[in-house]
Backbone as CSV, one residue per row, in Angstrom:
resi,resn,N_x,N_y,N_z,CA_x,CA_y,CA_z,C_x,C_y,C_z
1,MET,67.843,31.395,256.141,66.373,31.728,255.727,65.373,30.842,255.772
2,ARG,65.945,29.505,255.661,65.041,28.301,255.769,64.536,28.280,257.466
3,ALA,65.414,28.427,258.100,65.063,28.394,259.710,64.002,29.354,259.963
4,ARG,64.120,30.389,259.276,62.901,31.827,259.983,61.545,31.182,259.607
5,ILE,61.322,30.094,258.540,60.222,29.497,258.198,59.448,29.045,259.723
6,ALA,60.118,28.179,260.365,59.648,27.631,261.681,59.497,28.766,262.694
7,GLN,60.329,29.863,262.692,60.229,30.871,263.513,58.971,31.615,263.400
8,GLU,58.496,31.794,262.081,57.364,32.763,261.863,56.186,32.141,262.104
9,THR,56.200,30.710,262.344,54.840,29.983,262.680,54.958,29.563,264.157
10,THR,56.033,30.191,264.976,55.862,29.979,266.398,55.419,31.070,267.076
11,PRO,54.426,30.789,268.011,54.013,32.037,268.745,55.160,32.445,269.391
12,ASP,54.874,33.600,270.180,55.812,34.168,271.077,55.863,33.354,272.527
13,LYS,56.883,33.511,273.145,56.880,32.684,274.245,56.063,33.071,275.567
14,PRO,55.717,31.965,276.242,54.409,32.028,277.160,54.944,32.759,278.261
15,ARG,53.742,33.035,279.143,53.971,33.884,280.383,53.798,33.199,281.582
16,LEU,54.380,33.088,282.758,54.071,32.254,283.826,54.151,33.405,284.972
17,ASP,53.053,33.105,285.802,52.901,34.350,286.918,52.734,33.640,288.194
18,ILE,53.405,33.990,289.041,53.325,33.221,290.397,53.085,34.359,291.356
19,GLU,51.782,34.090,292.079,51.254,35.436,292.847,51.018,34.754,294.191
20,ARG,51.157,35.521,295.396,51.033,35.399,296.752,50.297,36.381,297.229
21,MET,49.072,36.023,298.024,48.195,37.143,298.326,47.583,37.051,299.488
22,TYR,47.329,38.041,300.274,46.677,38.211,301.728,47.597,37.615,302.792
23,ALA,48.852,37.679,302.674,49.599,37.366,303.867,49.598,38.302,304.933
24,PRO,49.638,37.928,306.203,49.676,38.865,307.264,50.798,39.840,307.331
25,ARG,50.655,41.045,307.830,51.766,42.014,308.095,52.923,41.332,309.086
26,GLY,54.124,41.224,308.647,55.019,41.057,309.501,55.608,39.438,309.132
27,THR,54.659,38.562,308.364,55.010,37.229,307.934,55.638,37.197,306.798
28,ASN,56.042,35.941,306.461,56.709,35.617,304.984,55.797,35.724,304.019
29,PRO,55.165,36.320,303.166,54.572,36.224,302.059,54.553,35.032,301.242
30,TRP,55.692,34.577,300.922,55.868,33.336,300.350,55.218,31.967,300.857
31,LYS,55.296,32.230,302.193,54.932,30.791,303.002,53.490,30.979,303.521
32,GLU,53.222,32.193,304.080,52.332,32.386,305.015,50.938,33.152,304.113
33,ALA,51.196,32.963,302.876,49.894,33.840,302.255,48.710,32.679,302.237
34,GLU,47.570,33.621,302.516,46.434,32.763,302.419,46.117,32.134,300.911
35,GLU,46.357,32.913,299.816,46.003,32.553,298.443,47.512,32.509,297.910
36,LYS,47.518,31.509,297.158,48.456,31.016,296.231,48.021,30.881,294.616
37,THR,48.607,31.514,294.004,48.152,31.414,292.462,49.196,31.229,291.422
38,ILE,49.000,30.227,290.572,50.278,30.057,289.320,49.368,29.902,288.107
39,ALA,49.755,31.074,287.111,48.771,30.890,286.172,50.090,30.994,284.754
40,VAL,49.630,30.582,283.749,50.340,30.244,282.446,49.371,30.701,281.732
41,SER,49.859,31.779,280.773,49.201,32.266,279.542,49.910,32.301,278.333
42,GLN,49.179,32.569,277.423,50.026,32.416,275.925,49.094,33.154,274.910
43,GLU,49.781,33.977,274.134,49.352,34.797,273.388,49.390,34.284,271.891
44,ILE,48.539,34.205,271.198,48.776,33.437,269.989,47.997,34.367,268.942
45,PRO,48.769,34.769,267.825,48.253,35.571,266.792,47.118,34.613,266.042
46,PHE,46.324,35.337,265.487,45.339,34.882,264.635,45.629,33.657,263.737
47,PRO,45.354,32.613,263.441,45.874,31.622,262.663,46.406,31.885,261.070
48,THR,45.422,32.833,260.629,45.948,33.299,259.288,46.964,33.944,259.293
49,THR,47.321,34.662,260.374,48.539,35.564,260.376,49.707,34.751,260.310
50,LEU,49.757,33.762,261.421,50.757,32.868,261.390,51.163,32.263,259.845
51,TYR,49.953,31.769,259.507,50.309,30.856,258.167,50.866,31.983,257.063
52,LEU,50.354,33.287,256.971,50.697,34.312,256.057,52.436,34.733,256.419
53,ARG,52.633,34.666,257.651,54.125,34.980,257.728,54.845,33.762,257.599
54,SER,54.488,32.568,257.677,55.209,31.412,257.110,55.348,31.503,255.600
55,ARG,54.326,31.907,255.173,54.495,31.803,253.317,55.579,33.092,253.051
56,VAL,55.629,33.994,253.548,56.249,35.378,253.465,58.021,34.738,253.619
57,ALA,58.010,33.965,254.978,59.487,33.534,255.245,59.867,32.557,254.252
58,ARG,58.863,31.600,253.494,59.250,30.578,252.906,59.500,31.267,251.297
59,ARG,58.638,32.310,250.927,59.153,32.973,249.621,60.817,33.638,249.858
60,GLU,60.875,33.991,250.956,62.209,34.662,251.056,63.146,33.841,251.137
61,ALA,63.075,32.658,251.622,64.120,31.414,251.788,64.310,31.064,250.289
62,GLU,63.023,30.761,249.426,63.266,30.689,247.795,64.061,31.664,247.392
63,MET,63.798,32.829,247.527,64.419,33.905,246.973,65.827,33.867,247.393
64,ALA,66.401,33.406,248.419,67.677,33.245,248.770,68.514,32.407,247.876
65,GLU,67.628,31.247,247.742,68.208,30.075,247.076,68.388,30.456,245.767
66,GLN,67.471,31.209,245.047,67.453,31.634,243.712,68.712,32.591,243.648
67,ALA,69.038,33.387,244.399,70.205,34.376,244.403,71.525,33.563,244.542
68,TYR,71.469,32.479,245.111,72.492,31.613,245.252,72.921,31.077,244.238
69,ARG,71.948,30.476,243.435,72.165,29.619,242.115,72.477,30.562,241.025
70,ALA,72.115,31.827,241.064,72.546,32.939,240.149,74.073,33.462,240.409
71,LYS,74.428,33.410,241.704,76.040,33.758,242.093,76.736,32.480,241.639
72,GLU,76.372,31.291,241.484,76.825,30.010,241.116,77.103,30.364,239.582
73,ARG,76.258,30.627,238.921,76.230,30.619,237.363,77.309,31.787,236.983
74,GLU,77.145,32.789,237.780,77.982,33.925,237.429,79.299,33.646,237.583
75,ILE,79.720,32.791,238.895,81.222,32.431,238.980,81.589,31.475,237.884
76,LEU,80.618,30.446,237.552,80.832,29.638,236.481,81.042,30.102,235.232
77,SER,80.323,31.201,234.697,80.445,32.006,233.629,81.736,32.851,233.531
78,LYS,82.321,33.215,234.683,83.682,33.930,234.894,84.689,32.915,234.735
79,VAL,84.503,31.675,235.143,85.691,30.721,235.021,85.807,30.097,233.499
80,LYS,84.657,30.129,232.936,84.699,29.754,231.627,85.403,30.964,230.595
81,GLY,84.951,31.995,230.905,85.635,33.143,230.202,87.045,33.492,230.334
82,ALA,87.579,33.082,231.794,88.871,33.150,232.037,89.625,32.116,231.415
83,TYR,88.967,30.986,231.372,89.553,29.827,230.437,89.859,29.948,229.395
84,ALA,88.834,30.579,228.593,88.975,30.930,227.143,89.928,31.913,226.923
85,MET,90.008,33.093,227.735,91.047,33.932,227.578,92.641,33.502,227.790
86,LEU,92.468,32.651,228.517,93.872,31.909,228.822,94.339,31.140,227.373
87,TYR,93.485,30.246,226.936,93.599,29.612,225.787,93.933,30.411,224.705
88,LEU,93.219,31.540,224.603,93.518,32.481,223.347,95.073,33.159,223.494
89,SER,95.200,33.587,224.783,96.393,34.148,225.012,97.597,33.228,224.740
90,ARG,97.467,31.945,224.970,98.464,30.767,224.913,98.683,30.607,223.310
91,HIS,97.383,30.715,222.740,97.590,30.403,221.135,98.176,31.626,220.422
92,ALA,97.823,32.799,220.899,98.557,34.273,220.483,99.625,34.087,220.756
93,ILE,100.524,33.604,221.635,101.905,33.578,221.824,102.612,32.740,220.929
94,HIS,101.904,31.568,220.568,102.648,30.736,219.473,102.582,31.339,218.143
95,VAL,101.422,32.096,217.772,101.223,32.808,216.546,102.438,33.980,216.391
96,PHE,102.358,34.442,217.636,103.354,35.619,217.593,104.736,35.267,217.538
97,ASN,105.113,34.250,218.128,106.459,33.470,218.271,106.742,33.142,216.698
98,ALA,105.847,32.496,215.955,106.275,32.266,214.639,106.317,33.306,213.745
99,ASN,105.590,34.345,213.948,105.691,35.465,212.992,107.181,36.454,213.371
100,THR,107.511,36.263,214.665,108.742,37.008,215.114,109.817,36.485,214.610
101,GLU,109.673,34.926,214.329,111.009,34.220,214.108,111.093,34.654,212.315
102,LEU,109.668,34.755,211.766,109.629,35.113,210.182,110.372,36.549,210.085
103,MET,109.947,37.568,211.069,110.448,39.042,210.885,111.685,38.900,211.124
104,ARG,112.269,38.114,212.076,113.980,38.281,212.262,114.590,37.543,211.263
105,GLN,114.042,36.605,210.560,114.746,36.217,209.218,114.589,37.362,208.016
106,PHE,113.275,38.126,207.854,113.418,39.270,207.203,114.478,40.259,207.315
107,ALA,114.624,40.676,208.926,115.545,41.432,209.105,117.001,41.183,208.694
108,LYS,117.276,39.916,209.025,118.534,39.500,208.618,118.740,39.535,206.871
109,VAL,117.782,39.126,206.196,117.943,39.278,204.721,117.854,40.632,204.423
110,ALA,117.395,41.767,205.047,117.624,43.382,204.758,119.060,43.564,204.896
111,GLU,119.575,43.179,206.123,120.729,43.467,206.542,121.996,42.972,205.502
112,SER,121.445,41.771,205.188,122.555,41.146,203.950,122.390,41.715,202.561
113,ARG,121.154,42.314,202.118,121.022,43.076,201.216,121.893,44.226,201.320
114,TYR,121.431,45.056,202.417,122.088,46.345,202.670,123.586,46.152,202.536
115,ALA,124.196,45.178,203.164,125.488,45.124,203.120,126.244,45.007,201.512
116,SER,125.338,44.035,200.763,125.728,43.952,199.548,125.396,44.994,198.486
117,GLY,124.463,46.074,198.934,124.205,47.124,198.254,122.721,46.970,197.508
118,GLY,122.193,45.907,198.053,120.973,45.531,197.050,119.865,46.189,197.887
119,ALA,119.788,46.960,199.035,118.845,47.565,199.763,119.355,48.559,200.382
120,SER,118.027,49.379,200.612,118.683,50.744,201.366,118.815,50.616,202.851
121,GLN,119.264,51.669,203.774,119.278,51.761,204.898,117.767,51.821,205.845
122,GLY,116.998,52.560,204.715,115.647,52.800,205.333,115.063,51.266,205.551
123,ASP,115.198,50.188,204.622,114.531,49.062,204.345,114.878,48.121,205.806
124,VAL,116.077,48.388,206.025,116.835,47.722,207.411,116.338,48.187,208.572
125,LEU,116.087,49.729,208.557,115.399,50.103,209.891,114.116,50.022,209.986
126,LYS,113.378,49.821,208.913,111.691,49.360,208.838,111.788,47.887,209.450
127,ALA,112.654,46.901,208.742,112.459,45.732,209.244,112.931,45.527,210.775
128,GLN,113.711,46.368,211.482,114.235,46.224,212.591,113.134,46.595,213.535
129,VAL,112.289,47.907,213.217,111.365,48.783,214.076,110.374,47.579,214.214
130,GLU,109.680,46.633,212.968,108.776,45.765,212.972,109.079,44.493,213.935
131,LEU,110.317,44.223,213.885,110.734,43.306,214.774,110.767,43.528,216.100
132,SER,110.949,44.876,216.633,110.825,45.290,218.090,109.490,45.267,218.290
133,LYS,108.305,45.991,217.499,107.016,45.818,218.073,106.608,44.328,218.151
134,MET,106.950,43.580,217.389,106.466,42.116,217.549,106.886,41.599,218.651
135,LEU,108.333,41.903,219.058,108.772,41.377,220.330,108.213,41.985,221.642
136,ASN,107.745,43.535,221.497,107.167,43.929,222.697,105.745,43.436,222.758
137,MET,105.020,43.105,221.379,103.781,42.653,221.566,103.620,41.207,222.247
138,THR,104.594,40.549,221.942,104.875,39.146,222.486,104.884,39.145,224.158
139,ILE,105.650,40.149,224.375,105.981,40.245,225.917,104.450,40.589,226.633
140,THR,103.741,41.495,225.948,102.517,42.174,226.329,101.450,40.669,226.483
141,ILE,101.344,40.043,225.381,100.766,38.873,225.523,100.882,37.954,226.612
142,GLN,102.187,37.898,226.799,102.690,36.732,227.790,102.211,37.384,229.129
143,GLN,102.135,38.707,229.494,101.766,39.330,230.636,100.209,39.138,230.837
144,GLU,99.615,39.165,229.581,98.023,38.872,229.614,97.779,37.600,229.998
145,GLN,98.663,36.436,229.713,98.439,35.021,230.001,98.718,34.829,231.428
146,GLU,99.454,35.533,231.905,99.823,35.224,233.418,98.667,35.876,234.136
147,THR,98.100,37.378,233.767,97.084,37.887,234.119,95.631,36.799,234.214
148,ASN,95.414,35.984,233.342,94.483,35.184,232.793,94.749,34.065,234.037
149,GLN,95.788,33.562,233.987,96.088,32.288,234.739,95.721,32.712,236.320
150,ALA,96.235,33.886,236.646,95.954,34.284,237.971,94.522,34.365,238.218
151,MET,93.583,35.000,237.427,92.124,35.356,237.455,91.562,33.898,237.677
152,LEU,91.856,33.111,236.786,91.240,31.567,236.651,91.636,30.913,238.134
153,ASN,92.826,31.129,238.510,93.077,30.490,239.928,92.345,31.188,241.041
154,MET,91.978,32.654,240.948,91.393,32.969,241.887,89.728,32.695,241.999
155,LEU,89.340,32.548,240.696,87.845,32.058,240.633,87.509,30.656,241.204
156,ILE,88.705,29.768,240.995,88.524,28.435,241.436,89.192,28.073,242.770
157,ASN,89.444,29.457,243.483,89.883,29.290,244.882,91.144,28.626,244.986
158,ARG,92.132,28.908,244.071,93.403,28.535,244.208,94.468,29.806,244.551
159,LEU,95.501,29.544,244.968,96.488,30.690,244.883,96.943,31.004,243.427
160,PRO,97.025,32.279,243.502,97.422,33.088,242.152,98.544,32.494,241.207
161,SER,99.503,32.038,242.280,100.769,31.249,241.645,100.675,29.828,241.367
162,SER,99.728,29.364,241.582,99.536,27.843,241.291,99.567,27.358,239.772
163,PRO,100.524,26.670,239.367,100.402,26.180,238.024,99.142,25.610,237.399
164,LEU,98.808,25.838,236.187,97.877,25.391,235.550,98.183,24.677,234.264
165,GLY,97.251,23.649,233.979,97.736,22.462,232.996,97.576,23.751,231.529
166,ILE,97.988,22.821,230.493,98.108,23.597,229.172,96.449,23.444,228.817
167,PRO,95.807,24.719,228.275,94.326,24.449,228.027,94.244,23.784,226.824
168,GLU,93.142,22.879,226.881,93.099,21.927,225.734,92.254,22.703,224.550
169,ASP,92.347,22.415,223.392,91.668,22.928,222.144,90.125,22.675,222.433
170,PRO,89.200,23.572,222.143,87.737,23.511,222.012,87.460,22.320,221.123
171,SER,86.301,21.641,221.912,85.682,20.443,220.805,85.030,21.080,219.826
172,SER,85.074,20.432,218.648,84.570,20.881,217.392,83.069,20.464,217.159
173,THR,82.250,19.905,218.166,81.038,19.748,218.156,80.039,20.455,217.827
174,SER,79.206,20.276,216.918,78.222,21.560,216.787,76.949,21.733,217.558
175,LEU,76.294,22.557,217.796,75.076,22.537,218.460,74.025,21.843,217.603
176,LYS,73.362,21.056,218.385,71.723,20.374,217.831,70.704,20.929,217.965
177,THR,70.761,22.012,218.979,69.380,22.970,219.279,69.867,24.360,218.422
178,GLU,68.602,24.827,218.234,68.311,26.082,217.684,68.490,27.123,218.758
179,LEU,69.347,28.281,218.061,69.625,29.540,219.072,68.372,30.037,219.800
180,ASP,67.490,29.971,218.939,66.277,30.456,219.752,65.667,29.706,221.190
181,GLN,65.704,28.362,220.707,65.237,27.395,221.437,66.270,27.583,222.682
182,LEU,67.395,27.492,222.594,68.481,27.903,223.511,68.077,28.933,224.586
183,MET,67.936,30.182,223.958,67.643,31.218,224.537,66.298,31.299,225.304
184,ALA,65.354,30.648,224.725,64.037,30.436,225.629,64.533,29.579,226.846
185,THR,64.859,28.294,226.706,65.352,27.744,227.784,66.195,28.305,228.868
186,ALA,67.183,29.385,228.399,67.696,29.833,229.501,67.326,31.066,230.126
187,ILE,66.221,31.613,229.359,65.366,32.581,229.891,64.539,32.047,231.062
188,ALA,63.698,30.885,230.560,62.855,30.073,231.387,63.562,29.562,232.906
189,ALA,64.779,29.305,232.640,65.791,28.694,234.028,66.394,29.692,234.445
190,ARG,66.555,31.043,234.200,67.291,32.032,234.769,66.943,32.304,236.122
191,PRO,67.936,32.100,237.145,67.258,32.386,238.487,66.993,33.649,238.886
192,GLU,67.681,34.867,238.130,67.057,36.006,238.513,65.464,36.430,238.262
193,LEU,65.096,35.768,237.053,63.502,35.846,236.983,62.780,35.163,237.941
194,LYS,63.490,33.904,238.025,62.461,33.324,239.554,62.598,34.005,240.647
195,GLU,63.570,34.659,240.668,63.818,35.570,241.921,62.782,36.731,241.942
196,ALA,62.594,37.190,240.910,61.721,38.213,240.817,60.519,37.823,241.075
197,ALA,60.000,36.822,240.275,58.673,36.233,240.328,58.272,36.044,242.052
198,LEU,59.328,35.384,242.655,58.920,34.927,243.950,58.928,36.331,244.850
199,ASN,59.592,37.391,244.581,59.607,38.840,245.260,58.169,39.063,245.041
200,VAL,57.587,39.098,243.903,56.271,39.475,243.801,55.253,38.797,244.643
201,GLU,55.364,37.515,244.693,54.630,36.550,245.650,55.018,37.049,247.058
202,ARG,56.190,37.185,247.258,56.299,37.526,248.722,55.614,38.975,249.131
203,SER,55.805,39.917,248.004,55.090,41.209,248.193,53.721,41.121,248.707
204,GLN,53.137,40.098,247.750,51.660,39.989,247.901,51.342,39.443,249.237
205,SER,52.101,38.438,249.662,51.839,37.670,251.070,52.121,38.672,252.050
206,GLY,53.101,39.826,251.916,53.063,40.641,252.924,51.968,41.384,253.054
207,LEU,51.177,41.936,251.710,50.023,42.742,251.841,49.167,41.887,252.672
208,SER,48.874,40.629,252.631,47.934,39.948,253.066,48.241,39.811,254.849
209,VAL,49.647,39.762,254.940,49.877,39.865,256.465,49.741,41.194,257.169
210,ALA,49.666,42.155,256.333,49.336,43.578,257.066,47.511,43.661,257.280
211,ARG,46.969,42.984,256.232,45.512,43.010,256.431,45.245,42.290,257.503
212,SER,45.859,40.941,257.703,45.537,39.899,258.747,45.844,40.443,260.190
213,GLU,46.769,41.676,260.207,47.057,42.220,261.763,45.903,42.926,262.062
214,TYR,44.717,43.283,261.412,43.481,43.786,261.887,42.771,42.686,262.595
215,LEU,42.987,41.628,262.359,42.166,40.495,263.064,42.847,40.361,264.449
216,PRO,41.776,39.961,265.482,42.385,39.746,266.899,43.314,38.715,267.263
217,ASP,44.245,38.857,268.134,44.880,37.664,268.612,44.217,37.086,269.715
218,ILE,44.728,35.864,269.965,44.113,34.898,270.798,44.854,34.905,272.269
219,MET,44.243,34.969,273.157,44.799,34.784,274.569,44.235,33.664,275.402
220,LEU,45.259,32.594,275.744,44.850,31.596,276.406,45.359,31.601,277.868
221,LEU,44.710,31.271,278.852,45.166,31.344,280.226,44.783,30.330,280.909
222,TYR,45.714,29.653,281.848,45.160,28.774,282.873,45.646,29.068,284.255
223,ARG,44.974,29.003,285.088,45.572,29.658,286.404,44.726,28.517,287.609
224,ARG,45.569,28.366,288.674,45.364,27.389,289.608,45.648,28.344,291.116
225,ARG,44.661,28.001,291.653,44.541,28.974,293.144,44.410,27.824,294.017
226,THR,45.432,28.220,295.228,45.352,27.551,296.221,45.029,28.456,297.372
227,MET,44.013,28.115,298.267,43.735,28.880,299.451,43.557,27.956,300.795
228,MET,44.196,28.691,301.741,44.299,27.931,303.185,42.947,27.818,303.747
229,SER,42.022,28.639,303.511,40.668,28.725,304.235,39.675,28.394,303.293
230,GLY,39.997,27.391,302.023,39.008,27.258,301.355,39.424,26.203,300.319
231,PRO,38.366,25.794,299.347,39.050,24.736,298.557,39.656,25.427,297.227
232,ASP,40.618,24.534,296.742,41.327,24.931,295.548,40.629,25.026,294.467
233,SER,40.960,25.859,293.356,40.334,26.105,292.047,41.183,26.215,291.011
234,HIS,40.435,25.918,289.921,40.906,26.070,288.528,40.263,26.944,287.784
235,ASP,41.196,27.555,286.875,40.480,28.727,286.013,41.139,28.578,284.568
236,ALA,40.327,28.938,283.904,40.810,28.862,282.096,40.050,29.913,281.565
237,MET,40.626,30.400,280.602,40.147,31.829,279.991,40.654,31.928,278.413
238,VAL,39.690,32.025,277.516,40.005,32.208,276.121,39.584,33.830,275.909
239,GLY,40.531,34.552,275.554,40.150,35.728,275.286,40.954,36.346,273.873
240,PHE,40.117,37.592,273.157,40.439,38.137,271.893,40.885,39.623,272.210
241,ILE,42.128,39.856,271.871,42.819,41.148,271.912,43.250,41.916,270.772
């Protein structure tokens, strides 16, 4: 997109004309022509048109840069979210393992009391059902941890099966800035808003380009004529088309 800025400020390619005139019939027109002409011409858009085109291209390049910055922040936000989910799933596994161990002890106590006649069979079944639920939940959370790990590896361009270290506990430092101030700063620095503002400027410049197209283009021409029966001559022309 940046390379297009120079392209928009560059006129079209020049034109080269090589002409041979008044060669006698039956002779070589390239060598025997009485008049030989070489002309170079260049069509140049009106100067304001070139300037406005370059400004449109510059705004488009700036818009592309803001879109790139927005994509960077989007990926960074997803990475942080995946890391937080990985930390939460790992922490939940520790909690469920501890609770499952307690429920397993409760189930053994209920079985012992049932064997001694101190509890009903329903109490034993309830304890076993709750233990089964917690075991299933632990398996589900372990699967979620693997999914979060694979997502994090994908976002940071690693193989899904690549091992990751143990997530660290979040720091307990408190924010020293008020939430309203943080939101105002985030809005002011948001790439999407900058891209939208640049899009407005690009549209305005595009309208100016359309109006500038009504202005005439400039034609420059230089011609050198060589004659066998007369003196050589040079011509120059400036025209508006």
